[in-house]
C-alpha angles and dihedrals in degrees: 000000000000105000094230090048091051093049092046088057087061086072096110129196091248092051092048095052090039090058093045091048091052091048090050091048089056091048090252100102101130091038095050093047093051092047090052093050095043095048095046094050092043096054098042115100115188124255113281096033098293117153133235092284095062091212135003119282090227138020103283121228093189130044098188143013132226109196117195103193117191101208115217104029121286118225108255089190092064098037115031114354107077110201109176093167090066089077090072090058101041113155094004111140110253091216090065087064106067095169086067104028103035092179092287127177115282132171123269088248092076105015089091093051111119089222136013102217115203108241114198113202116266091212128097121242130206127196113228123215088013098239136119091267096038122134121257110210127179124240086249089076108048095149095045087049088064085067098046092116089063095052132099103196116202105200096172103058114140142179141183096232116096099179131063103246095051091036099056094037089055094049092047099041106019090245133080088215114088119240104059123116116269122240093258091052091051092051091046089051097045101039106020127210131317093194120055091192100056133041117268090232123041130180125207123185129194129179125236134197105263140056110334121220121206119258120208124197088232085079088074096028124124096233110195093347118100108286097242088076095063120110121263115221119223113203135206123255131048093316110052091174118039115242092008094134121067117246118261111283095026115110131203089256093051090053092051091047089051092051094046091053092046092049091054090052089047092049088055090050094047090052088055101041106020085215107164090209088069086063090048091056091053092050091048093051090051092047089051091052093051090045091063088073103030099048100057088049092047095051094045110101098183093105090058118102121243088244092059093045093050089047091062093048141241099308094054093109095048108097112231097027123121089245093051092046090049092056091044087053091055089051092048088052093053088052089051101247101173102219122020114184121193119189118196110192131208108058097122095114105176090150143013087020098163092062095041094048094051089054094047092049092049087058097047108028104078098035096050091046089049092050092054091046090046094050091048098050088046092054092246105109097075091066098031119083112209116198127190132185150087132253093268138341134250133269127265088226125072122253102221127350121355119217135166095270105019141059143137132224131213127216115296117189095166096082134355142149134259128163134212127198133189122349097093105312123124110265126226098021145118121223124194132020130233126198120270092266095053089235104109137029109255101180138009102006116202113209121200091252090052090053090051093046090051094046090052093047093054087053091054096258127131098222092215092055104051098087139151121202111228131164094349100316141073118250131199135180090251093042103204095331140067134104127199117255089227095179093068097051114106 
């Protein structure tokens, strides 16, 4: 039996009425009763690893998510959003075009510039599949271009956040205000785990070549959800999870005996307090014990063929690289990890963008194409939703001086590009249209809440019905917003 389920059954009639009586005697009867019922339900996954929903609301098209987050904001204008007409307006001051600019909000890093010179991309683009919905991809991503027929490119994503911290927080949690549960935590809470030997939510981080934005573990935190749903970060190096190995002199049997003794003490504490976080600690201890066996096997690539290793590129055997993390993500998908989050840092190209973006793309291009191909050939792509993107895009004007070969780009939340693949989305299409200057959404805008609602729908969840009651109100990932992007659903 699931350890949490077993401990919840220890809630006897005597304990229940005892707690309620205590609550009434303190003048908190109704509140105490509601708290008991809410916390018990919230912390009780079903037998077999199911989540709070018991079963999905809808027939799921995807079972798991691999989210490739490009931390810092990649330039959509140099990678995806082809704007040939910009060449006619090169170096023109955006402020002289009120029909485009309209005195909109920009960051303090460029608001003081005397001019905002339009900077067309210096990179060549090719349309793949050569049809009206075909995918435009820059020469910077030749490997990714080979899987263009698998991609659903969303060119008209937009957000309110204009700086990194609120931007990535919004994308990961549905709120610009820190403290809310992350996407992976919501999925773990709602759908539960599919693998008892690995966490349902895993985070992998790789370092790029440009400006590095800070990453905080609250981005994969559980917020007000029970803490067993938070993401577990795997690190590069010989010890992917801290303190995974037992200290010298401690045997496997010693560890088991220690966990059993700790669980007994926690059981006594739970019977007294009914605090669901005590059950979370019991579950986390058991998971850590199982991970001591499962993680070394997961991170050992010796059973991978030479063909597979070559497909991911020369960095595949270097722990912590994007290539290594992409292969780890595929291995986790095979083992039914529910939500796999990859962060690739260094995309904040305020200056010297052409050189920085070349280096970034060299790191990510081959591995992410290999990941999609590998999932496809193993029969995993149809029920794995792959998502790629940053917290916002980059401006069409140059931050700082514009030359024939060099420019920078500031943050741009008004329209940027993300892509999805597999997991029930239409392949080989582009959704959404921006104006000819790549500055404003022209058709079919996709808000962050819409993105979240659609991701949940593909996983079989009605985004309005996955909720958690906290401090007097019911919260959800999409708050009070969000619409399905129906046109991209297969």
